[in-house]
N, C-alpha and C positions, 0 to 999 in steps of 0.2 A: 419770279412774275419779270422784276425789275430789270430783269437783262435787256428784253428787246424795247421797253417803256419804262427806261428810269423815272423816277420822281424829279421832278421840276415843276418850277411857277404855272406851269399851262396842266401837268399831269401829274394828280394826285389819288394815293392811294385810303379809301377810308374803307374802316372795318365795319359794314354794315350792309344789311341786304339790300339789293336794288330796288326789293318792293320798298324799303325805308323811305319815302320822297325825301325826307330832310338831307339827305344827300343834294337834294337839288339846290339848297341854299351853300354850297360850298364851290360852287360855279361861277366862277367869274365869266360873266358876257361880255364884257367889253370890246373884246378883239374876235368877237363870234364865237359858236361853240358848232364843234359834231360829237356826236353822240354814236359809238358803234356798240351793239350788242348781239355781236356776232355767237351762235353759242346760246341763247340764252331764251329768245321768248319762247319757244316750244315745252319749257319744263315749267314756265307758267299754266295758272289756270286760268282762261281768257279773260274774265273779268280784271284780273289783275292786270294783263298785260294793256289792256284798255285804259284801264286808268295811270297805268306809269307812264304810256306814250302819250295819251290827252295832258300829263302833267307836262311832259318834257315838251311837247310842241305848242303849249300854250304860257310854259313859262320864260320859253327865250327865242322871239323874235326870232326867223331866218335860221331857226339852229337847221341842222341836217343833220337825219337821223337812218343809220344806215341797222339794219339786220336781216336773218334770215328766216324762212318760212320751212315747214315740212307739211306736207299736203293730208287734208283726213284722215286716208285709209291710215296713210303711216303714222299718224297718231294715235288713231285705233289699234293698229296692231301693235304699239306698244305698252298701250293701257291694258290690253288682253295678258301680257308678256311674251314679249318678243324676245326669242332667243337668235343673237346673231350667228352663236356658234356653240358647242354643247358645253363650253366654259363661261359664255357672256351673256348675262340676261339685260337687254338693252333697259334703261331707266324710261321711268314713263313720261310721256311727252304728250300733257293733254290739251295743248294749244296748234292746233293747226288750220289751214287755212288756203281756200282754192288763190291759186296763180290772180285768176279771172276776177275774185272779188275783191283781193285786197286793196286796191283805189277806193270803192264804194266804201268798206268795211271802214277804212282810216278815215274818209269824208262822215263817217256817220259820227265817229267816236268826238271829231274837234273837227270846228268852222276855221284854225288855225292852217289847216291843211294847202300849203297851194301849189306842189306838184309831186307824182309819185311817180318813181320808172318802178318797175318790175324786169330782173332780169334774170337770166340762166347760168348756174354753176354751166362750165363747159371745156369737157375733156378734150388736150387740144388732138389726140390723134386715138385711133383706134376705129373699130365699127360703132361706141356710143357717139363718137366726134361727128361720122357720117350722118347717121341718125336723128340729133338732136332739131334741128334747125325741123324736119317734120315734126315734131313736138309742136313746137310754136307754130309751125302753119294749118295745124287739123284741131278745131275744137275738141275732137271727143279726145286729145291726147292730152290740150292743151296744161290741163290741171292733176296731171301725174308726178310730174316733178316737181324737186323743192325749189327754192328761187330766194333772190337776194334781193332786199328793198330798198331805194331809198326815197327818204322823203325832206322835203323841206316844207317849213313852215313860213306864214308870213309873216 
């Protein structure tokens, strides 16, 4: 892990769960705070995601939080036992959210939310690259793909 982000004054590793909010006590907000939770929240229960996100946003004014989401249809699929290949069973992912509802959901969790940006993963080539804008443009398709979310607090 330390190969790409070596421990430093501004980057520390703590041997505790992300759900153990005592890790917030180890963050020095003096120079601003950026929290990334890529590939994490979908594995938590919805109430745990709400509690963690609200704590981060309210604890650090001006914090930027970036995370990815999966849609509810995919969450349900993993909860029923999704085999991606004959030898790989995807782990349960209890938290899924529709892209079109992310901003309102985050604002309902915390009055500290100032800005929410929702982006798509985007393939750089191939057939999916040409059809991805269609997903964003048509309301019926908008909530199908996963999303990347950036939140900034007041």
